[in-house]
PAKE-26567 format. One line per field, with one value per atom (N, C-alpha, C): residue number from 1; atom name; z, y, x; residue in one letter. Coordinates in steps of 0.05 Angstrom, whole numbers. Layout:
N
nr: c(NUM/...)
atom: c(CA/...)
z: c(Z/...)
y: c(Y/...)
x: c(X/...)
rest: c(A/...)
***
This chain:
331
nr: c(1/1/1/2/2/2/3/3/3/4/4/4/5/5/5/6/6/6/7/7/7/8/8/8/9/9/9/10/10/10/11/11/11/12/12/12/13/13/13/14/14/14/15/15/15/16/16/16/17/17/17/18/18/18/19/19/19/20/20/20/21/21/21/22/22/22/23/23/23/24/24/24/25/25/25/26/26/26/27/27/27/28/28/28/29/29/29/30/30/30/31/31/31/32/32/32/33/33/33/34/34/34/35/35/35/36/36/36/37/37/37/38/38/38/39/39/39/40/40/40/41/41/41/42/42/42/43/43/43/44/44/44/45/45/45/46/46/46/47/47/47/48/48/48/49/49/49/50/50/50/51/51/51/52/52/52/53/53/53/54/54/54/55/55/55/56/56/56/57/57/57/58/58/58/59/59/59/60/60/60/61/61/61/62/62/62/63/63/63/64/64/64/65/65/65/66/66/66/67/67/67/68/68/68/69/69/69/70/70/70/71/71/71/72/72/72/73/73/73/74/74/74/75/75/75/76/76/76/77/77/77/78/78/78/79/79/79/80/80/80/81/81/81/82/82/82/83/83/83/84/84/84/85/85/85/86/86/86/87/87/87/88/88/88/89/89/89/90/90/90/91/91/91/92/92/92/93/93/93/94/94/94/95/95/95/96/96/96/97/97/97/98/98/98/99/99/99/100/100/100/101/101/101/102/102/102/103/103/103/104/104/104/105/105/105/106/106/106/107/107/107/108/108/108/109/109/109/110/110/110/111/111/111/112/112/112/113/113/113/114/114/114/115/115/115/116/116/116/117/117/117/118/118/118/119/119/119/120/120/120/121/121/121/122/122/122/123/123/123/124/124/124/125/125/125/126/126/126/127/127/127/128/128/128/129/129/129/130/130/130/131/131/131/132/132/132/133/133/133/134/134/134/135/135/135/136/136/136/137/137/137/138/138/138/139/139/139/140/140/140/141/141/141/142/142/142/143/143/143/144/144/144/145/145/145/146/146/146/147/147/147/148/148/148/149/149/149/150/150/150/151/151/151/152/152/152/153/153/153/154/154/154/155/155/155/156/156/156/157/157/157/158/158/158/159/159/159/160/160/160/161/161/161/162/162/162/163/163/163/164/164/164/165/165/165/166/166/166/167/167/167/168/168/168/169/169/169/170/170/170/171/171/171/172/172/172/173/173/173/174/174/174/175/175/175/176/176/176/177/177/177/178/178/178/179/179/179/180/180/180/181/181/181/182/182/182/183/183/183/184/184/184/185/185/185/186/186/186/187/187/187/188/188/188/189/189/189/190/190/190/191/191/191/192/192/192/193/193/193/194/194/194/195/195/195/196/196/196/197/197/197/198/198/198/199/199/199/200/200/200/201/201/201/202/202/202/203/203/203/204/204/204/205/205/205/206/206/206/207/207/207/208/208/208/209/209/209/210/210/210/211/211/211/212/212/212/213/213/213/214/214/214/215/215/215/216/216/216/217/217/217/218/218/218/219/219/219/220/220/220/221/221/221/222/222/222/223/223/223/224/224/224/225/225/225/226/226/226/227/227/227/228/228/228/229/229/229/230/230/230/231/231/231/232/232/232/233/233/233/234/234/234/235/235/235/236/236/236/237/237/237/238/238/238/239/239/239/240/240/240/241/241/241/242/242/242/243/243/243/244/244/244/245/245/245/246/246/246/247/247/247/248/248/248/249/249/249/250/250/250/251/251/251/252/252/252/253/253/253/254/254/254/255/255/255/256/256/256/257/257/257/258/258/258/259/259/259/260/260/260/261/261/261/262/262/262/263/263/263/264/264/264/265/265/265/266/266/266/267/267/267/268/268/268/269/269/269/270/270/270/271/271/271/272/272/272/273/273/273/274/274/274/275/275/275/276/276/276/277/277/277/278/278/278/279/279/279/280/280/280/281/281/281/282/282/282/283/283/283/284/284/284/285/285/285/286/286/286/287/287/287/288/288/288/289/289/289/290/290/290/291/291/291/292/292/292/293/293/293/294/294/294/295/295/295/296/296/296/297/297/297/298/298/298/299/299/299/300/300/300/301/301/301/302/302/302/303/303/303/304/304/304/305/305/305/306/306/306/307/307/307/308/308/308/309/309/309/310/310/310/311/311/311/312/312/312/313/313/313/314/314/314/315/315/315/316/316/316/317/317/317/318/318/318/319/319/319/320/320/320/321/321/321/322/322/322/323/323/323/324/324/324/325/325/325/326/326/326/327/327/327/328/328/328/329/329/329/330/330/330/331/331/331)
atom: c(N/CA/C/N/CA/C/N/CA/C/N/CA/C/N/CA/C/N/CA/C/N/CA/C/N/CA/C/N/CA/C/N/CA/C/N/CA/C/N/CA/C/N/CA/C/N/CA/C/N/CA/C/N/CA/C/N/CA/C/N/CA/C/N/CA/C/N/CA/C/N/CA/C/N/CA/C/N/CA/C/N/CA/C/N/CA/C/N/CA/C/N/CA/C/N/CA/C/N/CA/C/N/CA/C/N/CA/C/N/CA/C/N/CA/C/N/CA/C/N/CA/C/N/CA/C/N/CA/C/N/CA/C/N/CA/C/N/CA/C/N/CA/C/N/CA/C/N/CA/C/N/CA/C/N/CA/C/N/CA/C/N/CA/C/N/CA/C/N/CA/C/N/CA/C/N/CA/C/N/CA/C/N/CA/C/N/CA/C/N/CA/C/N/CA/C/N/CA/C/N/CA/C/N/CA/C/N/CA/C/N/CA/C/N/CA/C/N/CA/C/N/CA/C/N/CA/C/N/CA/C/N/CA/C/N/CA/C/N/CA/C/N/CA/C/N/CA/C/N/CA/C/N/CA/C/N/CA/C/N/CA/C/N/CA/C/N/CA/C/N/CA/C/N/CA/C/N/CA/C/N/CA/C/N/CA/C/N/CA/C/N/CA/C/N/CA/C/N/CA/C/N/CA/C/N/CA/C/N/CA/C/N/CA/C/N/CA/C/N/CA/C/N/CA/C/N/CA/C/N/CA/C/N/CA/C/N/CA/C/N/CA/C/N/CA/C/N/CA/C/N/CA/C/N/CA/C/N/CA/C/N/CA/C/N/CA/C/N/CA/C/N/CA/C/N/CA/C/N/CA/C/N/CA/C/N/CA/C/N/CA/C/N/CA/C/N/CA/C/N/CA/C/N/CA/C/N/CA/C/N/CA/C/N/CA/C/N/CA/C/N/CA/C/N/CA/C/N/CA/C/N/CA/C/N/CA/C/N/CA/C/N/CA/C/N/CA/C/N/CA/C/N/CA/C/N/CA/C/N/CA/C/N/CA/C/N/CA/C/N/CA/C/N/CA/C/N/CA/C/N/CA/C/N/CA/C/N/CA/C/N/CA/C/N/CA/C/N/CA/C/N/CA/C/N/CA/C/N/CA/C/N/CA/C/N/CA/C/N/CA/C/N/CA/C/N/CA/C/N/CA/C/N/CA/C/N/CA/C/N/CA/C/N/CA/C/N/CA/C/N/CA/C/N/CA/C/N/CA/C/N/CA/C/N/CA/C/N/CA/C/N/CA/C/N/CA/C/N/CA/C/N/CA/C/N/CA/C/N/CA/C/N/CA/C/N/CA/C/N/CA/C/N/CA/C/N/CA/C/N/CA/C/N/CA/C/N/CA/C/N/CA/C/N/CA/C/N/CA/C/N/CA/C/N/CA/C/N/CA/C/N/CA/C/N/CA/C/N/CA/C/N/CA/C/N/CA/C/N/CA/C/N/CA/C/N/CA/C/N/CA/C/N/CA/C/N/CA/C/N/CA/C/N/CA/C/N/CA/C/N/CA/C/N/CA/C/N/CA/C/N/CA/C/N/CA/C/N/CA/C/N/CA/C/N/CA/C/N/CA/C/N/CA/C/N/CA/C/N/CA/C/N/CA/C/N/CA/C/N/CA/C/N/CA/C/N/CA/C/N/CA/C/N/CA/C/N/CA/C/N/CA/C/N/CA/C/N/CA/C/N/CA/C/N/CA/C/N/CA/C/N/CA/C/N/CA/C/N/CA/C/N/CA/C/N/CA/C/N/CA/C/N/CA/C/N/CA/C/N/CA/C/N/CA/C/N/CA/C/N/CA/C/N/CA/C/N/CA/C/N/CA/C/N/CA/C/N/CA/C/N/CA/C/N/CA/C/N/CA/C/N/CA/C/N/CA/C/N/CA/C/N/CA/C/N/CA/C/N/CA/C/N/CA/C/N/CA/C/N/CA/C/N/CA/C/N/CA/C/N/CA/C/N/CA/C/N/CA/C/N/CA/C/N/CA/C/N/CA/C/N/CA/C/N/CA/C/N/CA/C/N/CA/C/N/CA/C/N/CA/C/N/CA/C/N/CA/C/N/CA/C/N/CA/C/N/CA/C/N/CA/C/N/CA/C/N/CA/C/N/CA/C/N/CA/C/N/CA/C/N/CA/C/N/CA/C/N/CA/C/N/CA/C/N/CA/C/N/CA/C/N/CA/C/N/CA/C/N/CA/C/N/CA/C/N/CA/C/N/CA/C/N/CA/C/N/CA/C/N/CA/C/N/CA/C/N/CA/C/N/CA/C/N/CA/C/N/CA/C/N/CA/C/N/CA/C/N/CA/C/N/CA/C/N/CA/C/N/CA/C/N/CA/C/N/CA/C/N/CA/C/N/CA/C/N/CA/C/N/CA/C/N/CA/C/N/CA/C/N/CA/C/N/CA/C/N/CA/C/N/CA/C/N/CA/C/N/CA/C/N/CA/C/N/CA/C/N/CA/C/N/CA/C/N/CA/C/N/CA/C/N/CA/C/N/CA/C/N/CA/C/N/CA/C/N/CA/C/N/CA/C/N/CA/C/N/CA/C)
z: c(821/830/830/817/812/793/770/753/780/794/809/825/835/848/832/809/785/778/777/780/798/832/838/838/838/848/818/793/770/775/794/811/825/844/864/851/839/817/807/786/767/745/721/695/693/672/662/647/645/629/606/587/564/542/517/488/471/444/429/410/406/387/357/333/314/302/297/277/251/235/216/212/207/192/179/192/182/186/199/213/245/260/292/296/332/342/367/368/394/406/431/447/472/479/496/514/546/577/583/604/624/652/660/673/678/694/701/708/683/678/699/718/737/771/772/794/808/785/802/782/794/786/763/771/756/741/720/699/679/672/649/629/614/600/593/595/599/582/561/544/567/556/580/570/587/567/580/583/594/633/632/669/682/656/659/655/670/650/643/616/604/617/619/613/592/583/564/571/588/598/629/647/678/688/691/690/712/736/748/735/740/722/723/724/722/692/678/643/633/608/599/581/574/558/563/556/560/532/526/508/506/498/481/455/445/413/409/388/386/400/421/439/451/465/477/486/514/528/545/537/528/551/551/567/550/546/529/538/529/539/568/567/594/599/614/622/636/603/614/596/602/597/565/552/520/524/503/487/452/455/419/420/390/383/358/340/315/296/279/260/274/272/274/264/264/270/281/256/261/290/301/322/352/346/365/370/361/372/396/412/435/462/488/505/518/518/541/558/577/598/606/611/616/645/657/673/705/716/737/765/771/797/793/821/798/794/795/802/766/781/751/717/716/699/671/652/630/616/615/586/564/544/512/494/478/463/422/424/403/381/355/332/314/301/270/257/233/204/178/164/138/132/128/105/68/56/21/10/24/12/8/29/23/0/-12/-34/-31/-2/-18/-2/-19/-7/19/22/61/60/30/40/14/22/-10/-12/-29/-28/-47/-24/-42/-38/-49/-56/-53/-31/-22/-37/-31/-53/-64/-75/-77/-75/-95/-75/-87/-64/-69/-50/-75/-70/-53/-37/-25/-25/-26/-28/-24/-12/-8/2/-2/-3/26/34/49/65/75/84/73/70/62/79/94/134/141/132/139/117/107/80/105/113/138/154/166/183/178/203/200/202/173/171/182/201/198/201/193/188/209/226/246/244/244/260/267/262/280/283/290/290/302/295/307/335/351/377/394/371/375/391/377/374/374/383/355/356/328/327/306/308/283/274/243/212/222/210/206/202/200/194/166/156/131/146/174/178/185/171/180/155/165/145/135/146/144/141/116/121/122/140/155/126/135/119/95/93/69/57/87/75/81/60/54/50/62/61/44/31/8/16/9/21/1/-25/-49/-38/-19/-10/-29/-51/-82/-74/-84/-93/-69/-47/-31/-23/-26/-32/-27/-5/19/4/5/-12/3/2/17/11/8/-4/-1/0/17/-2/1/-11/-4/-16/-6/8/2/21/35/55/76/95/95/112/140/155/184/173/145/137/133/148/138/168/165/186/177/199/193/200/179/174/174/192/194/188/170/164/178/184/198/204/230/234/274/279/307/312/329/352/364/380/407/421/407/419/427/432/453/486/502/538/531/504/501/470/481/451/441/416/402/366/353/339/325/300/287/256/254/236/215/186/171/154/160/135/158/141/152/128/130/109/106/109/124/105/102/72/75/60/59/46/56/41/38/7/7/-12/-14/-23/-58/-75/-113/-110/-125/-117/-136/-161/-195/-191/-183/-181/-205/-184/-202/-192/-214/-207/-193/-177/-158/-167/-174/-190/-167/-176/-167/-173/-159/-166/-145/-159/-139/-139/-117/-112/-119/-144/-147/-123/-133/-105/-107/-92/-96/-79/-66/-52/-30/-4/15/38/54/72/93/111/134/155/149/161/163/165/153/162/137/132/101/114/92/74/41/27/8/-26/-47/-69/-61/-81/-62/-38/-37/-36/-60/-56/-81/-71/-99/-98/-123/-134/-149/-136/-151/-163/-178/-208/-219/-258/-273/-269/-283/-293/-275/-261/-236/-255/-255/-259/-240/-234/-209/-223/-219/-230/-237/-215/-233/-267/-263/-290/-310/-306/-320/-331/-324/-318/-337/-326/-353/-372/-384/-402/-421/-412/-427/-429/-414/-418/-446/-446/-460/-495/-495/-515/-523/-512/-499/-520/-512/-521/-563/-557/-580/-609/-595/-619/-625/-592/-596/-626/-617/-633/-670/-674/-687/-714/-692/-704/-710/-699/-698/-727/-722/-751/-780/-781/-804/-803/-795/-799/-806/-797/-809/-830/-847/-867/-881/-892/-898/-905/-892/-889/-907/-897/-917/-944/-956/-980/-987/-968/-989/-994/-980/-975/-1008/-1009/-1038/-1061/-1057/-1085/-1083/-1071/-1074/-1088/-1084/-1087/-1117/-1118/-1143/-1166/-1159/-1179/-1174/-1159/-1163/-1189/-1178/-1200/-1238/-1226/-1261/-1272/-1250/-1260/-1284/-1258/-1271/-1284/-1294/-1302/-1344/-1338/-1374/-1371/-1347/-1353/-1365/-1363/-1372/-1405/-1413/-1429/-1456/-1445/-1455/-1465/-1443/-1434/-1464/-1462/-1483/-1508/-1520/-1550/-1553/-1546/-1543/-1528/-1524/-1512/-1538/-1543/-1565/-1594/-1589/-1619/-1620/-1593/-1594/-1591/-1585/-1584/-1615/-1635/-1665/-1671/-1667/-1677/-1662/-1646/-1638/-1647/-1648/-1662/-1686/-1719/-1732/-1734/-1723/-1717/-1705/-1691/-1685/-1723/-1728/-1753/-1771/-1775/-1788/-1791/-1765/-1759/-1764/-1748/-1762/-1797/-1811/-1836/-1842)
y: c(610/612/579/573/552/555/574/592/603/617/646/621/594/589/574/571/555/576/593/624/626/626/624/601/585/556/571/575/574/595/618/643/637/611/605/583/563/537/561/584/591/584/593/583/559/544/513/517/504/510/501/510/500/504/482/500/491/501/491/471/454/426/433/428/424/391/386/358/351/331/326/297/296/269/248/227/206/207/229/224/228/240/238/269/274/283/274/286/275/299/301/324/312/346/335/354/351/360/352/373/373/368/332/311/305/291/271/241/231/207/181/183/165/178/196/221/213/188/166/147/133/120/110/123/123/140/133/152/150/175/173/193/184/207/209/227/220/248/248/265/282/303/327/326/328/327/345/344/358/352/333/322/323/298/301/285/268/270/237/227/197/178/170/154/141/149/141/113/127/94/113/102/102/76/72/53/61/32/43/28/34/32/39/22/29/29/17/22/36/50/65/76/54/70/57/60/50/51/38/44/20/46/33/45/27/34/51/69/92/111/113/134/114/126/117/129/135/152/136/151/147/171/141/165/164/190/199/196/192/193/198/220/260/241/221/216/232/256/271/248/254/240/255/240/248/234/240/235/227/205/204/192/200/199/197/167/166/169/168/156/173/195/218/220/225/219/253/252/278/288/262/263/251/258/257/292/298/338/342/353/355/364/370/370/351/344/321/330/328/310/288/298/273/285/255/278/244/240/235/233/213/200/225/251/267/296/294/324/315/338/347/343/350/345/376/367/386/383/396/399/421/411/399/407/420/424/421/393/379/398/410/413/393/369/364/377/381/399/375/372/348/355/335/323/326/342/348/340/354/362/345/326/308/292/278/255/235/234/202/164/162/127/127/96/97/76/61/37/41/25/32/5/1/-17/-15/-42/-26/-48/-49/-92/-79/-101/-108/-92/-64/-60/-31/-35/-21/20/35/71/71/88/106/133/149/178/169/181/187/220/219/254/260/285/297/318/323/351/358/384/396/423/437/457/472/496/532/538/538/553/542/514/498/505/526/526/540/556/562/545/540/507/494/479/454/432/412/389/362/342/330/306/281/251/233/221/208/179/150/131/117/96/90/51/34/12/-4/-41/-46/-48/-46/-47/-20/10/27/49/47/67/84/96/123/139/139/150/172/181/206/215/210/202/221/249/268/289/320/341/352/380/396/423/418/429/426/378/376/377/388/390/372/350/316/297/300/274/257/233/214/188/188/150/152/133/113/134/160/178/209/218/251/253/286/303/325/338/359/373/401/417/433/425/451/466/490/499/526/525/540/516/501/469/455/466/455/431/426/386/372/356/353/320/308/290/286/255/237/215/216/192/178/148/128/103/105/69/52/39/7/1/7/-11/-35/-48/-62/-75/-98/-96/-86/-61/-55/-23/-25/-2/-2/-13/-27/-35/-3/19/43/56/73/88/114/141/166/179/208/231/252/268/290/310/344/362/368/392/401/417/425/450/448/478/480/502/501/534/544/564/580/557/564/557/552/536/507/493/467/465/449/438/406/417/387/384/357/354/350/368/354/336/319/307/297/315/313/286/277/247/222/204/177/158/143/116/92/62/47/38/33/19/-14/-21/-49/-44/-82/-86/-109/-114/-141/-152/-173/-199/-198/-184/-203/-231/-250/-279/-261/-253/-253/-225/-229/-205/-182/-156/-132/-107/-101/-67/-49/-41/-17/2/26/33/56/84/100/104/108/102/128/143/166/147/151/147/162/151/174/173/205/208/208/190/186/200/197/210/192/198/179/184/162/173/173/174/189/157/137/106/97/88/73/41/36/14/-5/-32/-54/-63/-49/-48/-51/-70/-76/-58/-35/-23/10/-3/37/18/-2/2/0/15/33/12/17/-9/17/5/30/25/1/-8/-2/-12/0/-32/-55/-89/-89/-121/-135/-153/-165/-205/-222/-236/-257/-284/-298/-324/-338/-355/-360/-351/-325/-308/-334/-323/-320/-347/-360/-401/-403/-390/-404/-390/-371/-360/-370/-370/-397/-417/-442/-463/-465/-437/-443/-438/-422/-412/-440/-445/-475/-501/-507/-520/-517/-483/-467/-480/-475/-480/-508/-529/-558/-557/-554/-568/-548/-523/-509/-539/-546/-561/-592/-587/-619/-626/-602/-597/-597/-572/-568/-597/-606/-637/-662/-664/-685/-668/-645/-621/-639/-633/-649/-665/-696/-707/-719/-711/-719/-716/-690/-688/-694/-700/-730/-754/-772/-791/-786/-769/-772/-775/-752/-751/-780/-787/-829/-848/-828/-851/-842/-822/-817/-819/-814/-829/-846/-871/-904/-910/-898/-891/-893/-874/-869/-880/-899/-905/-939/-956/-969/-972/-958/-941/-936/-921/-938/-959/-977/-1012/-1017/-1014/-1021/-1032/-1002/-988/-1003/-1007/-1022/-1045/-1066/-1088/-1098/-1092/-1093/-1112/-1095/-1092/-1118/-1116/-1141/-1160/-1177/-1195/-1207/-1185/-1187/-1199/-1177/-1195/-1217/-1218/-1250/-1275/-1264/-1288/-1282/-1266/-1274/-1291/-1280/-1300/-1328/-1335/-1364/-1373/-1362/-1373/-1382/-1368/-1376/-1388/-1397/-1430/-1447/-1444/-1461/-1472/-1449/-1471/-1470/-1465/-1469/-1497/-1505/-1528/-1555/-1548/-1572/-1573/-1551/-1551/-1579)
x: c(-624/-612/-586/-599/-578/-555/-566/-539/-520/-532/-516/-502/-504/-487/-470/-469/-455/-435/-442/-429/-408/-414/-401/-383/-383/-373/-346/-349/-338/-319/-322/-308/-289/-300/-271/-258/-261/-254/-226/-237/-222/-226/-218/-229/-205/-226/-202/-190/-163/-140/-145/-152/-174/-164/-143/-135/-147/-160/-171/-134/-146/-123/-132/-132/-147/-137/-158/-152/-168/-157/-164/-162/-202/-226/-196/-199/-175/-135/-148/-112/-118/-95/-83/-80/-81/-64/-54/-28/-8/-7/-20/-26/4/18/42/31/51/43/77/53/91/79/60/52/75/95/102/86/92/72/73/100/105/101/94/74/56/47/24/10/11/-6/-27/-42/-81/-79/-75/-79/-102/-117/-141/-137/-163/-172/-207/-210/-253/-260/-276/-299/-304/-306/-326/-361/-384/-407/-418/-435/-460/-459/-461/-462/-438/-418/-392/-375/-351/-335/-325/-346/-344/-320/-314/-274/-277/-258/-251/-227/-199/-188/-189/-186/-176/-177/-133/-129/-96/-96/-74/-52/-31/-13/21/34/59/78/70/75/66/85/92/75/58/30/15/-12/-42/-52/-66/-90/-108/-136/-161/-170/-170/-181/-159/-174/-157/-149/-158/-134/-112/-91/-64/-62/-57/-43/-7/13/36/57/80/118/121/136/173/191/214/239/236/226/227/199/182/177/144/142/113/91/74/46/37/29/25/-4/-13/-33/-30/-44/-53/-75/-96/-112/-112/-121/-117/-138/-137/-168/-192/-191/-207/-232/-246/-282/-283/-302/-321/-328/-349/-356/-338/-307/-293/-294/-300/-296/-302/-301/-305/-290/-296/-282/-266/-238/-228/-204/-215/-201/-178/-151/-132/-115/-100/-83/-83/-67/-63/-79/-100/-115/-138/-139/-165/-159/-118/-107/-91/-74/-66/-66/-87/-103/-97/-97/-104/-132/-142/-165/-163/-172/-166/-201/-191/-223/-206/-227/-212/-233/-219/-238/-232/-253/-247/-260/-240/-236/-237/-263/-254/-227/-218/-202/-200/-201/-203/-178/-162/-141/-106/-103/-83/-79/-108/-101/-80/-81/-60/-81/-65/-87/-73/-100/-91/-73/-65/-52/-28/-13/15/35/30/36/73/98/122/147/156/168/200/200/226/263/273/288/282/255/248/250/259/264/224/227/191/196/163/156/134/125/101/97/79/73/42/30/12/12/-10/-22/-31/-17/-31/-44/-54/-72/-50/-62/-49/-37/-57/-49/-23/-11/8/43/25/49/73/80/108/112/96/100/112/132/153/132/151/129/130/131/133/129/143/148/150/122/127/119/128/121/97/92/80/66/89/92/60/55/36/40/63/62/62/49/43/61/92/123/117/124/114/137/150/182/174/207/210/220/215/227/243/238/243/232/238/216/231/226/228/253/259/286/302/310/320/361/368/389/409/406/421/400/395/389/381/349/356/366/394/396/385/374/344/320/308/298/303/288/288/258/260/236/245/225/220/197/190/167/175/146/142/124/126/110/84/94/77/62/50/46/24/34/28/33/53/50/84/78/89/95/140/147/168/161/176/195/215/222/237/237/248/263/284/307/310/308/319/288/271/256/257/252/258/233/233/210/200/215/219/210/208/186/155/145/118/116/98/92/75/59/41/60/54/65/43/52/43/47/37/40/34/41/35/52/35/49/54/80/74/58/42/32/56/67/73/73/56/54/28/10/-16/-7/-24/-20/-11/-22/-18/-5/17/44/26/29/9/13/17/20/-4/-22/-36/-23/-34/-27/-50/-39/-71/-75/-58/-47/-45/-53/-36/-37/-10/-18/-12/-19/6/29/40/60/59/46/54/78/103/121/112/120/114/142/159/187/173/193/194/200/187/201/224/217/232/254/282/292/286/286/277/304/309/335/310/328/309/304/270/265/250/248/241/205/194/174/149/136/121/95/77/53/29/11/-10/-19/-29/-67/-83/-93/-129/-141/-166/-190/-186/-179/-187/-214/-219/-247/-237/-260/-258/-234/-241/-224/-216/-191/-171/-181/-184/-198/-179/-167/-151/-179/-177/-192/-174/-182/-174/-169/-201/-204/-175/-177/-153/-133/-128/-97/-81/-67/-41/-22/-16/10/29/50/87/88/84/88/77/94/66/63/96/75/86/81/100/95/106/104/106/104/125/122/141/151/128/110/93/78/74/58/74/103/127/127/121/123/113/83/53/53/74/78/94/118/135/126/105/108/87/63/40/65/81/103/113/126/138/113/86/74/63/60/46/73/89/126/118/120/109/102/72/47/58/60/79/83/102/132/126/111/90/76/59/42/58/71/96/103/119/134/107/86/61/51/47/48/55/81/112/109/112/104/77/59/37/44/57/64/83/103/118/114/88/81/58/51/29/49/76/86/94/106/113/98/67/47/33/40/37/58/93/115/107/102/98/78/59/26/36/38/62/76/98/120/98/81/71/56/33/26/36/69/81/87/86/116/88/59/38/38/32/37/59/81/110/101/89/95/71/51/28/26/45/56/76/91/108/89/74/59/47/36/18/33/53/75/80/90/97/83/62/30/37/27/20/46/66/96/88/88/87/61/38/25/24/39/51/66/79/109/90/64/51/44/28/16/28/47/68/85/90/99/85/47/33/24/24/38/54)
rest: c(X/X/X/X/X/X/X/X/X/X/X/X/X/X/X/X/X/X/X/X/X/X/X/X/X/X/X/X/X/X/X/X/X/X/X/X/X/X/X/X/X/X/X/X/X/X/X/X/X/X/X/X/X/X/X/X/X/X/X/X/X/X/X/X/X/X/X/X/X/X/X/X/X/X/X/X/X/X/X/X/X/X/X/X/X/X/X/X/X/X/X/X/X/X/X/X/X/X/X/X/X/X/X/X/X/X/X/X/X/X/X/X/X/X/X/X/X/X/X/X/X/X/X/X/X/X/X/X/X/X/X/X/X/X/X/X/X/X/X/X/X/X/X/X/X/X/X/X/X/X/X/X/X/X/X/X/X/X/X/X/X/X/X/X/X/X/X/X/X/X/X/X/X/X/X/X/X/X/X/X/X/X/X/X/X/X/X/X/X/X/X/X/X/X/X/X/X/X/X/X/X/X/X/X/X/X/X/X/X/X/X/X/X/X/X/X/X/X/X/X/X/X/X/X/X/X/X/X/X/X/X/X/X/X/X/X/X/X/X/X/X/X/X/X/X/X/X/X/X/X/X/X/X/X/X/X/X/X/X/X/X/X/X/X/X/X/X/X/X/X/X/X/X/X/X/X/X/X/X/X/X/X/X/X/X/X/X/X/X/X/X/X/X/X/X/X/X/X/X/X/X/X/X/X/X/X/X/X/X/X/X/X/X/X/X/X/X/X/X/X/X/X/X/X/X/X/X/X/X/X/X/X/X/X/X/X/X/X/X/X/X/X/X/X/X/X/X/X/X/X/X/X/X/X/X/X/X/X/X/X/X/X/X/X/X/X/X/X/X/X/X/X/X/X/X/X/X/X/X/X/X/X/X/X/X/X/X/X/X/X/X/X/X/X/X/X/X/X/X/X/X/X/X/X/X/X/X/X/X/X/X/X/X/X/X/X/X/X/X/X/X/X/X/X/X/X/X/X/X/X/X/X/X/X/X/X/X/X/X/X/X/X/X/X/X/X/X/X/X/X/X/X/X/X/X/X/X/X/X/X/X/X/X/X/X/X/X/X/X/X/X/X/X/X/X/X/X/X/X/X/X/X/X/X/X/X/X/X/X/X/X/X/X/X/X/X/X/X/X/X/X/X/X/X/X/X/X/X/X/X/X/X/X/X/X/X/X/X/X/X/X/X/X/X/X/X/X/X/X/X/X/X/X/X/X/X/X/X/X/X/X/X/X/X/X/X/X/X/X/X/X/X/X/X/X/X/X/X/X/X/X/X/X/X/X/X/X/X/X/X/X/X/X/X/X/X/X/X/X/X/X/X/X/X/X/X/X/X/X/X/X/X/X/X/X/X/X/X/X/X/X/X/X/X/X/X/X/X/X/X/X/X/X/X/X/X/X/X/X/X/X/X/X/X/X/X/X/X/X/X/X/X/X/X/X/X/X/X/X/X/X/X/X/X/X/X/X/X/X/X/X/X/X/X/X/X/X/X/X/X/X/X/X/X/X/X/X/X/X/X/X/X/X/X/X/X/X/X/X/X/X/X/X/X/X/X/X/X/X/X/X/X/X/X/X/X/X/X/X/X/X/X/X/X/X/X/X/X/X/X/X/X/X/X/X/X/X/X/X/X/X/X/X/X/X/X/X/X/X/X/X/X/X/X/X/X/X/X/X/X/X/X/X/X/X/X/X/X/X/X/X/X/X/X/X/X/X/X/X/X/X/X/X/X/X/X/X/X/X/X/X/X/X/X/X/X/X/X/X/X/X/X/X/X/X/X/X/X/X/X/X/X/X/X/X/X/X/X/X/X/X/X/X/X/X/X/X/X/X/X/X/X/X/X/X/X/X/X/X/X/X/X/X/X/X/X/X/X/X/X/X/X/X/X/X/X/X/X/X/X/X/X/X/X/X/X/X/X/X/X/X/X/X/X/X/X/X/X/X/X/X/X/X/X/X/X/X/X/X/X/X/X/X/X/X/X/X/X/X/X/X/X/X/X/X/X/X/X/X/X/X/X/X/X/X/X/X/X/X/X/X/X/X/X/X/X/X/X/X/X/X/X/X/X/X/X/X/X/X/X/X/X/X/X/X/X/X/X/X/X/X/X/X/X/X/X/X/X/X/X/X/X/X/X/X/X/X/X/X/X/X/X/X/X/X/X/X/X/X/X/X/X/X/X/X/X/X/X/X/X/X/X/X/X/X/X/X/X/X/X/X/X/X/X/X/X/X/X/X/X/X/X/X)
***
């Protein structure tokens, strides 16, 4: 009887507008809607389970964005309701409903696939003024899709940098797509402090009943300043295996330059070299002084020895002759 009642209610209410959204572990999804953000102050997103829909965010606000952990409700410049879910995990899979108040809602079915292809480290180090190239792999099914690169800063401001359909590259940023190798490359020249943000790499789905971006990988660019000036160099970031969560870990940091010495290290090396040189010079000087002193002593001793040998015969002769003179006079 209960099953029959549920079927009747389903037929009366009509089918729920639900569309599949594909996401990747460690990546993000950005879901678009035609809901006007400012039509109602109450905004929400909940996860559908067997009994009800568990709220993740439900708040009354006139602000253009609301965040709770990895979930962000957002209004774009056209005032449309958008949803961003970051750092996806396998347990995030399931049905979500979002919208205004108790109406104007949209339901999506989020599917999470394991990310085993991007090969991009989670954190990349770069230096001010440096030129770098970030490369990542993408799934084969996206070979002919337009690829997008967006950024998200600490304030969760989302900006589109460029895409593979861009005819004129964006100032210091350029993008290239090697479809045969399934490799996406982004070049950043003259790195600046403002470039220290999250970079999201993904594709756009707009053919179904729901439009969304799925980002198969993301990376944090950490920008530091070198105290010793170096000429800008182009560095390609090597690829390494990634995990699910994005965490700041020294083991996950890739240094883009091969060898970089800071001024303190250089000063220490120079100081050590100077000390060693002074010690060598002092040692050589001491050895030369000892050798010369020894030669002088040997020469002095030799001279005195010869002098003594010359004086002894004369003294004996003088003594003998004196003795003879004394003896003669006495006689």
